[in-house]
C-alpha positions in Angstrom: -0.4 0.0 0.2 1.6 3.3 -1.4 2.7 6.2 1.9 -0.3 8.8 1.7 0.5 11.9 -0.4 0.1 15.5 0.3 -1.5 18.4 -1.7 -1.1 22.2 -0.1 -4.1 24.2 -0.3 -2.6 27.5 1.7 -2.5 29.7 -0.2 -5.5 29.1 -1.9 -8.3 27.2 -0.8 -7.2 27.6 2.4 -7.5 31.5 2.4 -10.2 31.2 -0.1 -11.9 29.6 3.2 -11.1 31.4 6.3 -9.4 34.9 4.8 -11.8 35.8 1.6 -8.9 35.5 -0.7 -7.4 38.7 0.6 -3.8 36.9 1.5 -1.6 39.2 -0.7 1.7 37.9 -3.0 3.3 39.5 -0.2 2.8 37.3 2.4 3.3 33.9 0.3 6.9 34.8 -0.9 8.9 34.1 1.9 7.9 30.9 2.7 7.6 29.4 -0.3 11.4 28.3 -0.2 10.5 25.8 2.7 7.5 24.8 1.3 8.7 23.7 -1.1 11.3 22.3 0.8 8.4 19.2 2.4 8.0 16.9 -0.2 4.1 17.4 -1.1 2.7 16.3 -3.8 1.7 19.5 -5.0 0.5 23.5 -3.8 -2.5 24.6 -4.5 -1.5 28.1 -5.9 -3.8 29.4 -8.0 -7.5 29.4 -9.7 -10.7 29.5 -8.1 -11.3 32.6 -6.9 -7.2 34.2 -6.6 -7.8 35.3 -10.2 -10.8 37.8 -9.6 -9.9 39.3 -5.8 -6.1 39.8 -7.5 -7.5 43.0 -9.8 -10.6 43.2 -7.7 -9.2 43.7 -4.1 -5.3 43.6 -4.3 -3.8 45.2 -7.2 -2.4 42.4 -8.1 -1.6 40.7 -11.6 -2.5 37.1 -11.1 -0.2 35.7 -14.0 2.3 37.8 -12.3 1.6 35.7 -9.2 1.4 32.7 -11.1 5.0 33.0 -12.6 6.7 34.4 -8.9 5.5 31.7 -7.4 6.7 29.5 -9.2 9.7 31.1 -9.3 9.8 30.2 -5.4 8.9 26.9 -6.0 10.8 24.9 -8.9 10.8 22.0 -7.2 6.6 21.4 -6.5 4.0 20.5 -9.1 1.4 24.2 -8.8 -2.1 23.5 -9.1 -5.2 25.2 -9.6 -8.9 25.1 -9.6 -11.1 25.5 -13.0 -13.9 25.8 -13.3 -14.7 23.8 -16.5 -16.7 26.5 -18.6 -17.0 29.1 -16.5 -12.3 28.6 -15.8 -12.1 30.9 -12.8 -15.1 33.4 -13.6 -18.8 32.8 -12.8 -19.8 32.3 -16.4 -19.4 30.2 -18.9 -16.4 31.3 -21.7 -16.1 30.2 -25.2 -14.2 26.7 -26.1 -11.2 29.1 -28.0 -11.4 31.2 -24.5 -11.0 28.0 -22.7 -7.9 26.3 -25.1 -6.0 29.6 -24.5 -6.7 30.3 -20.4 -5.6 26.6 -19.7 -2.3 26.5 -22.1 -0.9 29.8 -20.2 -1.9 28.9 -16.9 0.1 25.8 -17.9 3.0 27.6 -19.4 2.8 30.3 -16.6 3.8 27.4 -13.8 0.6 25.6 -13.1 1.2 21.5 -14.2 -1.9 20.2 -12.3 -5.5 20.6 -13.4 -8.4 20.6 -10.9 -11.1 21.1 -13.0 -15.4 20.3 -11.8 -18.6 21.1 -12.9 -20.9 22.5 -10.8 -23.4 20.2 -11.9 -21.2 17.6 -12.7 -22.6 17.6 -16.3 -19.3 16.4 -18.2 -20.2 18.7 -20.7 -19.3 21.4 -19.4 -16.1 19.7 -18.9 -14.8 19.0 -22.8 -13.0 21.6 -23.1 -10.9 22.0 -20.3 -10.0 18.3 -20.9 -8.9 18.6 -24.2 -6.4 21.7 -23.5 -4.7 20.1 -20.6 -4.1 17.4 -22.5 -2.4 19.1 -25.9 -0.7 21.3 -23.4 1.0 18.3 -20.9 -0.6 18.9 -18.0 -2.2 16.8 -15.1 -6.3 16.8 -15.8 -8.0 15.8 -12.6 -10.9 15.4 -13.0 -13.7 16.8 -9.7 -16.6 15.6 -9.0 -18.4 17.6 -7.1 -20.0 15.8 -3.6 -23.5 16.5 -2.1 -26.3 14.4 -0.6 -29.6 14.7 -1.8 -32.4 12.3 -3.1 -31.2 12.7 -6.6 -27.8 12.1 -5.9 -25.8 8.2 -5.2 -23.1 6.8 -5.5 -24.4 5.1 -8.4 -24.5 8.7 -10.3 -20.8 9.0 -8.4 -19.1 6.5 -10.2 -21.1 7.0 -13.9 -19.6 10.9 -13.3 -16.7 9.3 -13.0 -16.8 7.1 -15.6 -17.6 10.1 -17.7 -13.6 11.9 -16.7 -12.3 9.2 -16.9 -13.4 8.5 -20.5 -12.4 12.5 -21.2 -8.3 11.5 -20.4 -8.4 12.2 -16.6 -4.7 11.0 -14.5 -6.7 11.1 -11.2 -10.2 11.6 -10.2 -10.7 13.9 -7.0 -14.0 13.8 -4.4 -14.6 17.5 -3.9 -16.6 17.8 -0.7 -16.6 20.8 -0.6 -19.8 21.8 2.4 -17.7 18.8 4.2 -21.0 16.5 3.9 -19.0 12.8 4.3 -18.7 11.2 7.0 -16.1 8.8 7.6 -17.6 5.5 6.5 -19.0 6.6 3.8 -16.1 8.0 2.3 -15.0 5.3 2.6 -17.1 2.8 0.3 -16.9 5.0 -1.6 -13.0 5.3 -2.3 -13.2 1.2 -2.5 -15.8 1.6 -5.0 -14.0 3.9 -7.1 -11.0 2.2 -7.2 -12.8 -0.8 -7.8 -14.7 0.5 -10.9 -13.0 3.7 -12.0 -9.5 2.5 -11.5 -7.6 6.2 -11.1 -5.4 7.7 -8.7 -8.5 8.6 -6.2 -7.9 12.3 -4.4 -9.9 13.7 -1.1 -11.0 17.1 -1.0 -12.6 17.6 2.5 -13.2 20.7 3.9 -13.7 20.5 8.0 -16.5 22.5 9.0 -18.8 20.1 11.0 -15.2 18.5 12.7 -15.4 15.1 10.3 -12.4 15.4 7.5 -9.8 14.1 9.7 -11.4 10.3 9.9 -12.6 10.7 6.6 -9.2 10.7 5.2 -8.0 8.3 8.0 -11.0 6.3 6.4 -9.7 6.9 3.0 -6.1 6.3 3.4 -7.1 3.0 4.3 -9.5 2.1 1.7 -6.5 3.4 -0.8 -7.3 7.1 -1.5 -3.6 8.3 -3.1 -3.8 12.1 -2.1 -5.4 14.2 0.6 -5.5 17.8 1.0 -4.7 19.7 4.2 -3.7 23.3 4.7 -1.2 24.6 7.7 -2.7 24.6 11.4 -3.2 28.3 10.5 -5.1 28.2 8.5 -7.0 24.8 8.3 -10.3 24.2 10.4 -13.4 25.4 10.0 -14.6 26.5 6.6 -11.1 25.4 5.2 -9.3 22.0 5.7 -7.6 19.5 8.5 -4.6 20.5 9.5 -1.7 19.0 7.8 0.3 19.0 11.0 -2.4 16.6 12.5 -2.3 14.4 9.6 1.1 13.3 9.1 1.2 13.2 13.1 -2.1 10.8 12.9 -0.2 8.4 10.4 3.3 8.2 11.7 4.0 4.6 12.4 1.0 3.2 10.1 1.5 1.7 6.6 0.1 5.0 5.6 3.2 7.5 6.8 3.3 10.6 4.6 6.5 10.6 5.3 6.6 14.7 5.9 9.2 16.3 7.9 6.5 17.8 11.2 9.3 19.3 12.8 9.2 21.8 8.8 6.2 21.7 8.9 5.7 23.7 12.3 8.5 25.9 11.2 5.9 26.5 8.0 3.6 26.9 10.4 4.9 29.4 12.8 5.8 31.5 9.9 1.5 31.3 8.7 0.7 32.3 12.5 2.7 35.5 12.3 1.0 36.6 8.8 -2.3 35.5 10.8 -1.5 37.9 13.5 -0.5 40.6 11.7 -3.2 40.7 9.0 -5.9 40.5 12.0 -7.2 37.3 10.5 -9.9 34.7 13.2 -8.4 31.0 13.0 -10.8 28.0 11.6 -13.2 26.9 14.3 -16.0 25.5 14.2 -19.9 26.7 15.7 -23.0 25.2 16.1 -23.7 26.6 12.9 -21.2 24.6 11.2 -21.8 21.6 13.2 -24.8 22.0 11.4 -23.7 21.5 7.6 -25.4 18.0 7.8 -28.6 20.3 7.6 -27.8 23.2 5.2 -25.1 21.8 3.5 -23.6 25.4 3.1 -19.8 25.0 2.4 -16.9 26.6 3.7 -16.0 28.7 0.5 -19.7 30.1 0.3 -20.7 30.1 4.3 -17.3 32.6 4.9 -18.3 35.1 2.1 -21.9 34.6 3.3 -21.4 36.0 6.2 -19.0 38.8 4.8 -22.0 40.2 2.8 -24.2 39.7 5.5 -22.2 42.3 7.4 -22.0 44.3 4.1 -26.0 45.3 4.1 -25.8 45.2 7.5 -27.9 42.6 8.7 -25.4 39.6 10.3 -28.0 39.0 12.5 -29.6 37.3 9.8 -27.6 34.4 9.2 -29.9 32.0 10.7 -32.3 32.9 8.3 -30.3 33.0 5.4 -28.9 28.9 6.7 -32.9 27.8 6.9 -34.2 29.3 3.6 -30.7 27.4 1.7 -31.6 24.3 1.7 -35.4 25.5 0.5 -34.2 27.2 -2.4 -32.2 24.3 -2.9 -34.9 21.6 -3.1 -36.8 23.9 -5.4 -33.9 24.5 -8.3 -33.1 20.7 -8.2 -30.5 20.4 -6.0 -27.8 21.8 -7.3 -23.9 21.4 -5.4 -23.1 23.9 -3.3 -20.3 24.8 -5.3 -19.1 28.0 -6.9 -21.3 29.4 -9.2 -24.5 27.7 -7.9 -23.0 28.1 -3.8 -24.1 32.0 -5.1 -26.2 32.0 -6.6 -28.4 29.6 -4.7 -26.9 31.6 -1.6 -27.8 35.3 -3.4 -31.1 34.1 -3.8 -31.6 33.5 -0.2 -30.2 36.4 1.5 -32.9 38.1 -1.2 -35.9 36.0 -0.3 -35.2 36.8 3.7 -34.0 40.2 3.6 -37.1 41.5 1.1 -39.2 39.6 3.1 -40.8 38.2 0.0 -39.4 35.3 -1.1 -38.5 34.7 -5.0 -39.6 38.6 -5.8 -35.9 39.3 -7.0 -34.3 37.4 -8.8 -30.6 37.5 -9.7 -30.0 37.1 -13.9 -28.0 34.2 -13.1 -30.3 32.3 -11.0 -32.9 33.0 -14.2 -30.1 31.9 -16.4 -29.7 28.5 -14.4 -32.9 28.2 -14.2 -33.4 28.1 -18.0 -30.7 26.1 -18.2 -27.9 28.0 -19.4 -25.2 26.9 -16.3 -25.9 23.4 -17.4 -28.5 20.1 -16.4 -30.5 20.4 -12.8 -29.8 17.4 -10.8 -33.2 17.0 -10.0 -36.6 18.2 -10.6 -37.7 22.1 -10.5 -39.9 23.7 -8.9 -42.8 24.2 -11.1 -44.5 27.5 -10.0 -41.1 28.3 -9.3 -39.5 27.8 -12.6 -43.3 29.4 -14.3 -42.7 32.5 -11.9 -38.5 33.5 -12.7 -38.8 32.4 -16.1 -42.0 33.8 -17.8 -41.5 34.4 -21.1 -38.0 33.9 -21.8 -37.1 30.8 -23.3 -36.1 27.6 -21.7 -32.1 26.0 -24.0 -33.3 22.2 -25.6 -31.9 20.0 -22.8 -29.5 18.5 -26.3 -27.4 22.5 -26.0 -24.6 22.4 -24.8 -24.5 25.6 -22.8 -20.5 26.3 -24.2 -21.5 26.0 -27.5 -23.9 29.3 -26.9 -20.5 31.1 -26.5 -18.9 32.3 -29.9 -16.9 35.1 -28.4 -13.1 34.9 -30.2 -9.8 36.1 -28.3 -9.8 37.4 -31.8 -13.0 39.8 -31.5 -11.7 40.3 -27.1 -7.5 41.8 -28.4 -9.7 44.4 -30.5 -11.7 45.6 -27.6 -9.1 46.0 -25.3 -6.8 47.4 -27.3 -3.0 49.0 -27.1 -3.8 48.7 -23.0 -3.1 45.0 -23.9 0.8 43.7 -23.9 0.6 39.9 -24.0 -1.8 37.4 -24.4 -2.2 36.5 -20.5 -3.5 40.5 -20.7 -5.8 39.9 -23.3 -7.4 36.9 -21.4 -8.2 38.7 -18.0 -10.0 41.1 -19.9 -12.1 38.5 -21.9 -12.8 36.6 -17.9 -12.9 39.7 -16.5 -13.6 43.3 -18.5 -14.9 46.3 -16.5 -11.8 45.0 -13.8 -8.9 44.5 -16.2 -9.4 47.7 -18.1 -9.4 49.4 -14.4 -6.4 47.5 -13.4 -4.3 47.5 -17.0 -5.2 51.4 -17.7 -3.8 52.1 -14.3 -0.8 50.0 -14.3 -0.4 51.4 -18.2 -0.1 55.2 -16.0 2.1 53.8 -13.5 4.4 53.2 -15.8 4.2 56.7 -17.5 4.7 57.9 -14.1 7.7 56.2 -13.6 9.3 57.9 -16.6 8.2 60.6 -16.4 9.9 60.3 -12.6 13.0 59.6 -14.1 13.0 62.0 -16.3 12.3 64.6 -14.1 15.0 63.4 -11.3 17.7 65.5 -12.6 16.1 68.2 -11.5 14.9 67.1 -7.5 18.1 67.0 -4.8 18.5 63.8 -3.3 16.8 64.5 -0.1 13.6 66.3 -1.7 10.2 64.0 -0.5 8.0 63.2 -3.1 5.1 61.7 -2.9 3.6 59.6 -5.6 0.5 59.5 -4.8 0.6 63.2 -5.3 2.5 62.6 -8.6 -0.8 59.8 -9.6 -3.2 62.5 -9.0 -1.8 64.8 -11.0 -2.0 62.9 -13.5 -5.2 62.2 -13.6 -6.0 65.6 -13.5 -4.2 66.4 -16.5 -5.9 62.8 -18.6 -8.9 64.2 -17.4 -8.8 67.9 -18.0 -7.1 67.3 -21.2 -3.7 69.9 -19.5 -0.4 69.0 -20.8 1.5 69.6 -18.0 0.8 70.3 -13.9 4.1 72.1 -12.2 3.4 72.3 -8.3 6.2 73.9 -5.8 5.9 73.2 -2.3 8.2 73.8 0.2 10.9 74.3 -2.1 10.2 70.7 -3.5 9.2 71.1 -7.9 7.0 68.4 -8.9 6.3 68.5 -12.6 4.2 65.8 -14.9 4.3 66.3 -18.5 2.4 64.4 -21.1 3.3 63.2 -24.1 3.1 66.1 -27.0 1.8 68.7 -25.1 3.2 72.4 -24.5 5.2 74.1 -22.1 4.3 74.4 -18.3 4.2 78.4 -18.3 0.7 78.3 -20.4 -0.5 74.9 -18.5 -0.5 76.0 -15.1 -3.2 78.0 -15.0 -5.6 75.4 -16.4 -4.3 72.6 -13.8 -5.0 75.3 -11.7 -8.9 75.3 -12.6 -9.2 71.6 -12.8 -11.4 70.3 -10.5 -10.0 67.4 -8.4 -13.3 65.6 -7.4 -13.6 65.0 -3.5 -14.8 61.3 -2.4 -17.6 61.9 -0.1 -18.2 59.0 3.0 -20.2 56.2 1.8 -24.0 56.2 3.1 -25.7 54.1 5.4 -28.7 51.7 4.7 -30.5 54.3 8.0 -28.8 57.5 6.6 -30.0 56.4 2.7 -33.7 55.7 4.2 -33.5 59.4 5.5 -32.4 60.8 2.7 -34.8 59.3 0.6 -37.4 61.0 3.4 -36.1 63.9 3.6 -35.0 64.5 0.4 -37.4 68.1 0.2 -39.7 66.9 -3.0 -43.1 66.6 -2.8 -44.2 63.4 -4.6 -48.1 62.6 -5.0 -48.3 59.4 -1.8 -49.9 57.2 -4.4 -46.3 56.7 -6.2 -44.2 53.4 -4.8 -40.9 53.7 -4.4 -38.4 50.4 -5.5 -35.2 50.9 -3.2 -32.1 49.1 -4.0 -32.8 45.1 -2.0 -28.4 45.2 -0.8 -25.3 47.2 -1.4 -24.4 47.6 -5.1 -23.9 49.4 -8.1 -27.1 50.6 -9.9 -27.3 49.6 -13.6 -29.7 51.7 -16.1 -29.2 48.7 -18.9 -28.4 45.7 -19.9 -25.1 46.7 -21.5 -22.5 49.5 -21.8 -24.0 51.3 -24.8 -27.2 49.7 -24.8 -30.3 51.5 -24.5 -32.4 51.7 -20.2 -34.7 49.3 -19.7 -36.7 51.9 -19.3 -37.0 55.8 -18.4 -38.9 58.9 -17.1 -42.8 58.2 -18.9 -42.6 54.4 -19.4 -45.3 52.0 -18.5 -44.6 49.2 -16.7 -46.0 45.4 -16.3 -46.3 44.1 -13.0 -42.6 41.9 -12.6 -41.1 44.3 -15.5 -37.5 44.7 -15.0 -36.6 48.6 -14.3 -32.2 48.1 -13.9 -29.9 45.6 -12.4 -27.8 46.2 -9.9 -25.0 44.3 -9.1 -23.6 42.8 -5.7 -22.4 39.7 -4.4 -20.0 39.4 -7.8 -24.5 38.4 -9.3 -26.3 41.3 -11.7 -30.1 41.2 -9.9 -32.4 42.3 -12.3 -34.7 44.2 -10.1 -38.8 44.5 -10.7 -42.0 46.7 -10.2 -44.1 45.2 -7.8 -47.6 46.3 -10.0 -48.1 48.4 -13.4 -47.9 52.3 -13.5 -46.0 54.6 -15.1 -42.0 55.3 -14.5 -42.6 58.7 -12.6 -38.8 59.4 -11.7 -35.7 58.3 -12.3 -33.1 59.0 -9.0 -29.8 58.1 -10.0 -26.5 57.9 -13.0 -25.8 54.4 -14.4 -23.6 52.9 -12.8 -23.9 55.1 -9.2 -23.0 52.9 -5.7 -26.8 51.9 -4.0 -26.8 51.0 -0.4 -29.7 48.9 1.2 -32.6 50.6 0.9 -31.5 53.9 -1.6 -34.4 54.9 -4.0 -34.1 53.5 -7.4 -37.5 54.9 -9.2 -40.8 56.3 -8.1 -43.8 55.1 -10.3 -47.3 55.7 -10.2 -49.6 52.2 -10.2 -52.0 52.8 -12.6 -55.7 52.2 -11.9 -55.7 54.7 -8.7 -56.0 59.1 -8.9 -53.7 60.4 -7.0 -55.8 61.6 -4.0 -56.5 65.0 -4.1 -54.9 67.6 -2.1 -55.5 68.6 1.4 -57.7 71.8 2.3 -57.4 73.4 5.1 
């Protein structure tokens, strides 16, 4: 019996599950050489939510992160998590984009590609599998494990055989919610070894506390690999601690052979990172233990708590946890893994916060119900389907969702233009257009600032202090106002920012002084938004009703940039007609009219941020005349 091999998940799934994927590359690099000495089967370093959070929150290039990690771990294979046709995003991408992305990941440092589909729909894995085999990567097909009336051992074995037929090199049982129990794990491992015959990889989140026992029973049953994380990023929503598993298997035939002293050295480093960042430890609470009821995976749990806190509704978590299994059953028991975990979880949040079940539905939930994410595992509630779908078209079951996406690399390359300097830049834009454009624009500007600083350095004394943030702000003002050069002199220090091909300093100073610099106002709270709505000084007829934002997010008046708005002042609308989109929790949520009426006021400009309760529209309902003004 071969010894159990270990894949480390600390810098990908560990931090995604506990720290909302906010770990910066600077926290990783110092310890990577030691981690490279451990002898892991692989280090999971990329994929999942790490790609978009680099762009959204960390101001990092995800491709540069990958290259940096690989440069510091030359002896250990790197692994990534791909969401099948969704790659590292939240929607389907075309066959060509999938192919190019996988091959770019391989040449930038990934060797092991764990590929899953949230619905275990094999059609959503095919393009990934073909690209991985073409570029010589290790294709690990993952089974999204869950419990429901339609998920059985036979159904999992059938899906495992389909993955094997696609050329899988190994099979992962992806227990993202910590739903496995020790003897269920043993039965699955034995069945897969007997009927599929590929190396079996156990991925089990700690959550309810059974994961360590699951790994031991899996090893005894013949599993080849298990996932763990270093202790400071283990337990709770994350994975079992590697130190625990290595110690437990010592002196057994499954001994990992890893150096426990070295592992503790590495753990001490991560403990220091945890303390400096004021991150919480992974702890299993009663809510975690109830996973066998609510089935919420670890990563989803931490994000759900964060989302509710943003909505100023953290105290309503118990209600949301009770609502999640109801929503899941109504839409055919999808496994709660990205993106279905976000889609189902967000619907549960809407149902609780609005007090009206299914009154607000995200575009993604509507697309899922219509079949555009893949085939639902079980039957959906026909009344919910009728309410959500309306007159929209359902995707025929014999049409693969990915086949509908025909975006070509050339189209994306033309859209992003000169901002992209590499294929990786283009692919970044293909997956996350808004975030990538913002990131690339900012960093192209940064390069220009660095060049200008070098040009001006001869006139600046070594002991002069120059605030680079001030320089960047001057560049922004110069670009937006059309000025060619801005010069600021303060306490003897001369700062000059000159744009290429522009006029002299003297001609520009006056214009720069006149250029407005917008002040950033503090973000309103839900209470202040409600107060503003009630006291905005506008005397409206009492029968008009106000449509408000059901969550914190961004208001979009149109379906997409450049397209006409959903509604304008004076438009007549029907009940449940879409009025706008509020983007929140990474989903596009359609806000609809409560009843038939006429739009009398649009309260916001396009792309405005909104808080919970922010007024969006005022609508005059039909069928009820406005009351006559009161007389003294």
